[in-house]
Steps between C-alpha positions, in 0.01 A plus 500: 500500500860531641608625155239772508617583866855522349393767258363701794838452686687628195276823484556550866879468465496762218317742726724419800809572289334834363426593864131545410235585781250215477135517556336212682119462519353217709187362653411562869451146620749276666619358144528854351693643803736193468530563123604864556724380788692247284573760226571787737741296698662384188536853368627648829781238516603623145493855623221604259248753582134404481161651571236254619114539511271239641142525393169298551444450118646620172252719308518660167534855633810391695641322204460825288640716782818284535555530124597866555744448788862521409638163588696285254362178643164404655458166693139386564511221759190279595304710247528620154401202280153657415685810352745367252342674220543837680858432599587406131442884432738620784808668370698332774598152608242304703536167690171330612561234770142362538309183563145591443300378199598644162296625205750375233640848381849463361759735650704737288882520512494765787296253730627187666196309633570226764180320576462122554188481314686585175682168529213289613587513876234552748543846660249423777708224652842451331637863505411820685555865392800511739633179322480672158665797652779292658556331159563850346791559741619146557762538221657778697629246756196562733431144618517613859182710440319190384316473848306828412341311208384230727356756739300630216391145402378447855316824481320373188419169672753305281740341755252352768506150361871513378646693208442382138606600153736788456461575886691169553792641302491823703485284826815320387683834442395626853629164653824508298577859586489411883240757580203254552455188712210252512387314810203305606265666752153605587388780242327718760565867516643744754627207718730717710285821506142422563307291762452153350116538468565805265786323335263223390212726416723716280614199307297490183734309275481210532155551625377339821113491482347596847827676602626727229333834549315403805644609846242306686528174300884532553464538872256206520742274301792582731282465814397146389860401503555672831757733349520858619385726213656813646865416453704497184572191299873538558439492876321149485683195635621258239242242584225760481637617154473138392148460629394812316677388183319168487152677575552753216628232260168310550309819397724568194806300434649784285549706827839304549743506221793714340559837653728740301723733699773762452727438820677836459172704517357648829275236665171661394606477125668159493206309384425578130122447538488728807713759314242496216212556745678804644548639157134415421381700803697800404362497146139451613541790750638724218845506662676322223790733524559369850495143368745580231743687742497188721586283199779743420648443846341738738402339838450658844206741499399404149451144589326588818250706309445212251437245777240738649332530161504122450338444852225748398448351156476150655244609737311661211503151331371340805209750514443445138478114534254550800283715264520222235408239756203717618374626159618247248538579126214589263453197273454515123475174282878495427664751718465645853572845606589717821410868495555757764550880536649451848849662516671208679348230288575681172870506587519125523224376261726312261682352791193372673357370176816291452523386862107445530552234214801333663365478850157364361278805605406523130376259241818369320284397198456862377750790453456763765490864398588770758351850425614821692349840410740784435291811441358465146691172417507146645818304549445142416721209633439155362627172658451143415645155567757297286224245450266763342780607271547144396133475420544819266458813710735783400420782719758732334329466164153518644563822697686666221220427244200583739661822641575624135132476433436768754796727431707348769815306488628170645703196471767299699523123525277202444463444882509859624418822320375862550306758331358860535151578380247795536298465814167524290601186300524283799196274460531474117874429529438212755227350280732515189802351705269215622402423142877511392589253772214281413624500129863417606367207705274366233763548215822349662 
């Protein structure tokens, strides 16, 4: 894996020396924006010009359009592994820094493909897209950028129970470079910027059943302890903080543990997990450029705008979870699904599918499929648990194969994946997907 990353670094060095203008294409979630950030920061430090585009998904027409652009090096980060065959026919150099499931296509000499799955490493928990991107620039002496790879890992739910696999190596780089510190603390969000009842209700990872996504539940929980829910966590007395800590640990022990911080950052961006949520809110609101500009060093108005987006996004998630609580999921024998044409719900469907599972609003013994109608298509977001993966479920494979049957496309990880399908195929698609998951469970 590190040797392959070294090949990518050598290609980068050649283009840095030639003063090439480099093309970066990345995904629009927190991991994708972090992936672009680690590469863009590295290139900026080398005084290299680059052009970055951040997109919701890589499609064949984009791949063909890029082929005709006059750049000497294309870097695809947090995406690209599904298009190795097409990149092999590019006349220019290509680096793919991805972590999604692969189809086994061998790359030609113009393509360097960094992906943990090639080396038998699990890309859903041991390395993120930003991690693969970091490995590509690490050999340029960029260990001080390692924390961006960890922000990306948090964005893809990889750091919440401690870092494993290649992420561990990246964590060591970040600590040794002196940029990152670890301390024990309560893993609740927005401790210094939101009233405590909102701070708790906005904490989705680790999940707090009865509190996460539930303003009323959060207020009642605080009232039972005679704590004022209108003040910020940072304004509580020490004994009140201890009381709250003990009560939260009794709900979920994981709420107290290692917090990863960058002391030199502005307060709102010091915590890596919080940073990933801010980038995610930018991506989900189609302001990925705002997220990237913050990761490239812009603060002030850019950060204010991002924090406003984050607050709105969190409120949308709370509304979405209230809807799940009210309506529940539609149950098939081996999957359950959520479907809405509501604008607010569509924007957070994948997120509420994921959180709905973790806060026990949805049945954890079945994968949950979130469906959002976009004109003539449906965007599909699949989520399941690590336990279901251990029992044989592979959502990336199931969504890829079932969407292909209807002229759509899909893929991702075993635990979380996505697809696009034509609207008229919705019911047939769900029935086929249900059969595929049933088959996976019975043939493990």
